[in-house]
N, C-alpha and C positions, 0 to 999 in steps of 0.2 A: 630294622635296619632302614635308614632313610634313602630315598631315591638317590641323592646326590652321591652318598657312601657307595651305593651299588655302582653308579656309574664310573666313579674314580676306580674302584676295584676291577671293574671290566676293563678300563683302559690299561691298568697295570698288568692284569692278564695277557692283553694283546701286546703290551710294550716288553715284557720279559722275554718272549721268544724272539722278538725283533732284535733285541741286543745281542742275543747269542747267535742267531742265524746271519747277522751282518759280518760279511767277511772282509771288506774293505775297511782298513784302520781308520780311515779319514771319516767315512760315513758312520762307523761305529762310535767314534768320539761324539758325532752329533746325536746318534741314537740314545747314548748314554745320557747326554744332557738333557734330551726330552724326557727320557725315563725318570731322572732325577727330579724333574718339575712335575711329573705326575706323582711321585713319591711325596714331594712337599705339599701338593694338593691334598693328598690322602691325610697328612699330618694335620693340616689345617682344618679339614672337614671333621676329623676326629678330635678337635678342639685341643691341639697341641701347637700353637702358633710359634713358640720358642724352638721347638724341634723342626718346624717347617722352614724357619728362617735358616736355622743351621744347615738343613738339607739343601736349600737353594744355593748357599755359599759354596758348600762342598761338591755336591753332586751335579749341580747345573753349571757351576762357573769354574771351580778350581780343577776338578778332575778332567773335563774336557780340555781345558788349557794345558794341563800337564801331559796329556795324551798328545796334543798337537806339538807341544814343544819337543817330546821324545821323538816323535815321527820326524820332525825338521831335522833334529840332531842325527838321526840314523840315516837319512836321505844325504846330509852333508858328508857323512863318512864314507857313504857308498860312492859318491862323486870323486872324493879323494882318493879312493882305492883304484878308480879307473884310469 
C-alpha cells in the first residue's frame, strides 16, 4: 500500500468519528462535507477519478447544502410557531 493511500485512510479513520460525534447540525453539515472530500481523495488515490468526481458533487456539495436548507426551513417554522 502506498504512503498516500495510508494517509488518506488515516484521515478517513479520524473523520468518521468526527461526523458522528458532532452534535450541532450546522457544524455537522460542514464536517460531512469535509469527510466527503476525504472520500473523494481516497477514490482519486485508488485511481477511480470518475467516482471521485461524483463523490465531490454529492457528498461535498449537494448533501451539506440540503442539510443547511433543511435547517433553515426548520428554524423558519420554529419562528412562526412562537
